[in-house]
C-alpha positions in Angstrom: -16.6 0.1 -28.4 -15.9 3.5 -29.9 -19.4 4.9 -28.5 -18.7 3.3 -25.0 -15.2 5.1 -24.7 -13.2 5.8 -28.0 -10.0 7.2 -26.0 -10.0 3.6 -23.9 -10.1 1.7 -27.0 -7.3 3.7 -28.7 -4.9 3.5 -25.7 -5.8 -0.4 -25.8 -5.3 -0.8 -29.3 -1.9 1.5 -29.2 -0.6 -0.7 -26.3 -1.7 -4.3 -27.6 -1.1 -3.8 -31.4 0.6 -0.4 -31.7 -2.1 0.7 -33.8 -1.9 4.6 -33.2 -4.8 5.7 -36.0 -7.6 3.1 -36.2 -9.5 5.1 -38.4 -7.1 4.1 -41.6 -7.8 0.9 -41.2 -10.7 -1.2 -42.5 -13.6 -1.5 -40.0 -13.7 -4.9 -39.7 -9.8 -5.5 -39.1 -10.3 -2.7 -36.2 -13.2 -4.9 -35.0 -11.2 -8.2 -35.0 -8.4 -6.3 -33.5 -11.0 -4.9 -30.6 -12.7 -8.4 -29.9 -9.0 -9.8 -29.5 -8.1 -7.3 -26.9 -7.4 -8.7 -23.0 -10.3 -9.1 -20.7 -8.9 -6.8 -18.4 -8.2 -4.0 -21.2 -9.6 -0.6 -20.6 -12.3 -0.7 -22.7 -13.6 -4.5 -21.9 -13.4 -3.3 -18.3 -15.5 -0.4 -18.7 -18.0 -2.0 -20.8 -18.5 -4.7 -18.0 -18.9 -2.1 -15.5 -16.0 -3.4 -13.4 -13.1 -1.2 -11.7 -10.6 -3.9 -11.7 -9.7 -7.0 -13.4 -10.7 -10.4 -11.9 -7.5 -11.2 -11.1 -7.1 -8.0 -8.8 -10.6 -8.9 -7.5 -9.3 -12.5 -6.6 -6.2 -11.2 -5.1 -7.9 -8.6 -2.9 -10.7 -11.3 -1.7 -7.4 -13.6 -0.9 -5.8 -10.8 1.1 -9.0 -9.9 2.9 -9.3 -13.5 3.8 -6.0 -13.9 5.1 -6.4 -10.5 7.2 -9.5 -11.6 8.7 -7.9 -14.9 9.9 -5.1 -13.4 11.2 -7.5 -10.8 13.2 -9.9 -13.3 14.5 -6.9 -14.8 16.1 -5.7 -11.6 17.6 -6.7 -10.2 20.9 -8.7 -7.5 19.3 -10.5 -10.2 17.0 -11.3 -12.2 20.3 -13.2 -9.1 21.8 -14.3 -7.7 18.4 -12.8 -4.4 18.2 -10.4 -2.8 15.5 -11.7 -4.9 12.5 -9.3 -4.8 9.3 -10.4 -2.8 6.2 -11.5 -5.0 3.4 -9.7 -4.2 0.3 -12.8 -5.6 -1.6 -15.1 -3.2 -0.3 -12.9 -0.4 -1.2 -12.6 -1.7 -4.8 -16.3 -2.1 -5.3 -17.5 1.2 -3.7 -19.4 3.1 -6.3 -18.9 7.1 -6.4 -21.9 8.7 -4.6 -24.5 10.7 -6.6 -24.0 14.5 -6.6 -26.8 17.1 -6.6 -24.2 19.3 -8.3 -25.5 20.7 -11.6 -22.7 22.2 -14.3 -23.5 24.5 -17.1 -21.8 24.8 -20.5 -22.2 28.7 -20.6 -23.2 31.4 -18.3 -26.4 31.8 -20.5 -27.5 28.4 -19.5 -26.8 29.3 -15.9 -29.0 32.4 -16.3 -31.8 30.1 -17.6 -31.8 27.6 -15.1 -31.4 30.4 -12.5 -34.4 32.2 -14.0 -36.4 28.9 -13.9 -35.7 28.2 -10.3 -36.6 31.9 -9.4 -40.0 31.4 -11.2 -40.7 28.0 -9.5 -40.0 29.3 -6.0 -42.1 32.7 -6.7 -39.9 35.3 -7.6 -36.8 37.2 -6.6 -36.9 39.3 -3.4 
């Protein structure tokens, strides 16, 4: 859990058990407390790859179902227009991958730039 997101674990331990510095405790005790965190704790959501808790997902699904039923019985629904936006689709969206490149220093940028210039055949 520490390797996954130490800050999330620290926040969860502080919120749940009022443990503000887990490093002063025996590792086994910290592991027991970490294993006892709620399923919707920050660290457990992150480790499972979920953006929101199961409860939130279920509530969004219920809301979407109700909105769709109401829409289907409306004049817009009968004609198939102005379909309501689904909350579940908003919650499950994955961020788009970016082609952006970041650098830790100006030297790293220059090295990358020089490689690109050499690759395309030199500077003009």
